[in-house]
C-alpha positions as CSV (number, residue, x, y, z in Angstrom):
1,M,11.0,-8.3,-21.6
2,S,13.9,-10.5,-20.2
3,D,14.9,-13.3,-22.4
4,F,15.7,-15.1,-18.9
5,D,12.8,-17.5,-17.1
6,K,11.3,-15.5,-14.2
7,V,12.1,-17.2,-10.7
8,R,10.4,-16.5,-7.5
9,I,12.6,-17.2,-4.4
10,G,11.8,-17.3,-0.8
11,I,14.5,-15.8,1.7
12,V,13.9,-16.6,5.2
13,S,15.9,-15.6,8.0
14,V,15.1,-17.4,11.2
15,S,16.3,-15.4,14.6
16,D,14.6,-14.8,18.0
17,R,16.4,-11.5,18.7
18,A,16.2,-10.2,15.1
19,S,12.5,-10.7,14.5
20,S,11.7,-9.1,18.0
21,G,13.6,-6.1,17.0
22,V,16.7,-6.5,19.5
23,Y,18.9,-6.0,16.3
24,E,18.5,-5.5,12.8
25,D,18.4,-8.6,10.8
26,K,21.4,-9.3,8.3
27,G,20.4,-12.3,6.6
28,L,17.6,-11.1,4.3
29,P,19.9,-8.4,2.9
30,A,22.7,-10.9,2.3
31,L,20.7,-13.4,0.4
32,K,18.8,-10.7,-1.6
33,D,22.3,-8.9,-2.5
34,W,24.1,-12.2,-3.3
35,L,21.3,-13.9,-5.4
36,A,20.6,-10.4,-7.3
37,R,24.6,-10.8,-8.5
38,A,24.6,-14.4,-9.0
39,L,21.5,-14.9,-11.3
40,K,20.9,-13.4,-14.7
41,N,17.1,-14.1,-14.1
42,P,14.3,-11.5,-13.1
43,I,13.6,-12.7,-9.2
44,E,10.5,-12.1,-7.4
45,F,11.9,-12.2,-3.7
46,E,9.4,-13.6,-1.0
47,P,11.0,-12.4,2.2
48,V,10.2,-13.6,5.8
49,L,11.7,-12.9,9.0
50,I,10.6,-15.2,12.1
51,P,11.5,-16.4,15.6
52,D,13.2,-20.0,16.2
53,E,9.9,-21.7,16.7
54,P,9.7,-24.9,14.3
55,E,6.0,-24.7,14.0
56,R,6.4,-21.1,12.2
57,I,9.4,-22.2,10.4
58,S,7.8,-25.0,9.0
59,A,4.4,-23.4,8.2
60,A,6.5,-20.2,6.4
61,L,8.3,-22.9,4.2
62,V,4.9,-24.8,3.3
63,D,3.8,-21.2,2.4
64,L,6.4,-20.1,0.3
65,V,6.0,-23.6,-1.7
66,D,2.4,-23.1,-2.1
67,A,3.4,-19.5,-3.3
68,G,5.5,-20.9,-6.3
69,C,8.6,-20.4,-5.0
70,S,11.2,-22.7,-7.1
71,L,14.0,-22.1,-4.3
72,V,13.8,-21.2,-0.6
73,L,17.2,-20.2,0.9
74,T,16.8,-19.9,5.0
75,T,19.3,-18.5,6.9
76,G,20.2,-18.9,10.8
77,G,19.2,-21.7,13.4
78,T,21.3,-24.4,12.4
79,G,23.8,-24.8,15.3
80,P,23.5,-27.1,18.3
81,A,21.9,-24.7,20.9
82,R,18.5,-25.5,22.3
83,R,16.7,-22.8,20.1
84,D,18.4,-23.8,16.9
85,V,15.4,-26.0,15.3
86,T,15.6,-24.7,11.4
87,P,16.9,-28.3,10.3
88,E,14.1,-29.9,12.2
89,A,11.3,-27.7,10.9
90,T,12.7,-28.1,7.2
91,L,12.8,-32.0,7.4
92,A,9.2,-31.8,9.0
93,V,8.0,-30.6,5.5
94,A,10.4,-32.5,3.1
95,D,9.3,-35.0,0.5
96,R,12.7,-35.8,0.0
97,E,16.3,-34.8,1.3
98,M,19.5,-33.8,-0.4
99,P,22.5,-34.4,2.0
100,G,25.1,-33.3,-0.5
101,F,24.1,-29.9,0.1
102,G,24.7,-29.7,4.1
103,E,28.2,-31.9,3.6
104,Q,29.7,-29.4,1.1
105,M,28.7,-26.4,3.3
106,R,30.4,-27.9,6.3
107,Q,33.6,-28.8,3.9
108,I,33.6,-25.2,2.6
109,S,33.2,-23.9,6.4
110,L,36.0,-26.1,7.9
111,R,38.4,-24.2,5.7
112,F,37.8,-21.2,8.2
113,V,36.7,-22.7,11.4
114,P,36.9,-26.1,13.2
115,T,33.6,-25.5,14.8
116,A,31.8,-26.2,11.1
117,I,31.1,-29.3,12.3
118,L,28.7,-28.1,14.7
119,S,26.5,-26.7,11.8
120,R,23.5,-28.9,11.1
121,Q,22.4,-27.4,7.7
122,V,19.9,-29.6,5.6
123,A,18.6,-29.3,2.1
124,V,15.3,-30.9,1.0
125,I,12.7,-31.2,-1.9
126,R,9.1,-30.3,-1.5
127,G,7.2,-30.4,-4.5
128,E,8.8,-28.5,-7.2
129,C,11.1,-26.5,-4.8
130,L,14.5,-26.6,-3.4
131,I,14.8,-25.7,0.2
132,I,18.3,-25.0,1.6
133,N,19.3,-24.1,5.3
134,L,22.4,-21.8,5.3
135,P,24.6,-20.2,7.8
136,G,23.7,-17.2,9.9
137,Q,26.5,-15.1,9.3
138,P,26.6,-12.9,5.6
139,K,30.2,-13.9,5.5
140,S,29.3,-17.6,5.7
141,I,26.4,-17.2,3.3
142,Q,28.4,-15.8,0.8
143,E,31.4,-18.4,1.0
144,T,28.8,-21.6,1.3
145,L,26.9,-20.2,-1.8
146,E,30.0,-19.1,-4.2
147,G,32.6,-21.3,-2.9
148,L,36.5,-20.4,-2.5
149,K,38.4,-18.7,-5.3
150,D,42.3,-18.2,-5.2
151,E,44.1,-14.9,-6.1
152,Q,43.4,-15.2,-9.7
153,G,39.7,-15.8,-9.2
154,K,39.7,-19.9,-9.9
155,P,37.6,-22.0,-7.8
156,V,39.3,-23.8,-5.0
157,V,36.6,-25.4,-3.3
158,P,33.2,-25.2,-5.3
159,G,29.9,-23.6,-3.6
160,I,26.9,-25.3,-3.5
161,F,25.0,-23.0,-5.6
162,A,26.7,-24.3,-9.0
163,A,24.6,-27.3,-8.2
164,V,21.2,-25.6,-7.8
165,P,20.4,-24.6,-11.2
166,Y,20.6,-28.2,-12.6
167,C,18.9,-29.4,-9.4
168,I,15.8,-27.2,-10.1
169,D,15.7,-28.4,-13.8
170,L,15.4,-31.8,-12.6
171,I,12.5,-31.1,-10.2
172,G,10.7,-29.0,-12.8
173,G,11.5,-25.7,-12.1
174,P,12.5,-22.4,-14.3
175,Y,15.8,-22.6,-16.0
176,L,18.2,-20.3,-13.8
177,E,21.3,-19.0,-15.4
178,T,24.1,-17.6,-13.4
179,N,26.6,-14.8,-13.9
180,D,29.7,-16.9,-14.3
181,E,32.1,-14.5,-12.3
182,V,30.0,-14.8,-9.3
183,C,29.1,-18.5,-9.6
184,K,29.2,-20.6,-12.6
185,A,26.4,-23.2,-13.0
186,F,27.2,-26.7,-13.9
187,R,25.0,-28.7,-16.2
188,P,25.6,-31.9,-18.0
189,K,26.2,-30.7,-21.8
190,S,22.8,-32.4,-22.6
191,A,20.8,-30.3,-20.1
192,V,22.6,-27.0,-21.5
193,R,20.2,-24.3,-23.2
194,P,21.6,-23.2,-26.3
195,P,22.5,-19.6,-26.4
196,R,20.0,-17.3,-27.7
197,A,20.3,-15.3,-30.9
198,A,21.3,-11.7,-30.2
């Protein structure tokens, strides 16, 4: 029996071609791998692979929240192309928007490519769930979640996931604990649980 709170996480890959079998989806494995490394909590994943259709994306997000997910991460469909509709589908089911996540993701990606300003990722709260749109490429997923580190492993630019556990605390979700070498969660001192006795 784990000492850590159990968490249910929805992972959603939005892609016309991957969902129709034209090529293998890389988004879901990338999300699952990173979260399994970053979190100490036992995770129950709810994976969804769907095409770039706004009604289906919105319906999937609502279903995942209704199924008890405290966190939902999407990948894909956040650019300016006509079929990129993930942000609109996400905003359509939002109770509140959390603009800081999208701002920080673009700041991280701008370190690598000037086209980062074309990405339209959003983050929202629905009920007691945080929903975040991530980029489509596995490398970009890791960079935005984890942030950038120098050769000594010291953070240069904080990743967005450092703020996720405290956000989930504030909206009534489980207490997420991170593996600091992957991504150190930040909480005010008053919100940190005391370490458990061995």
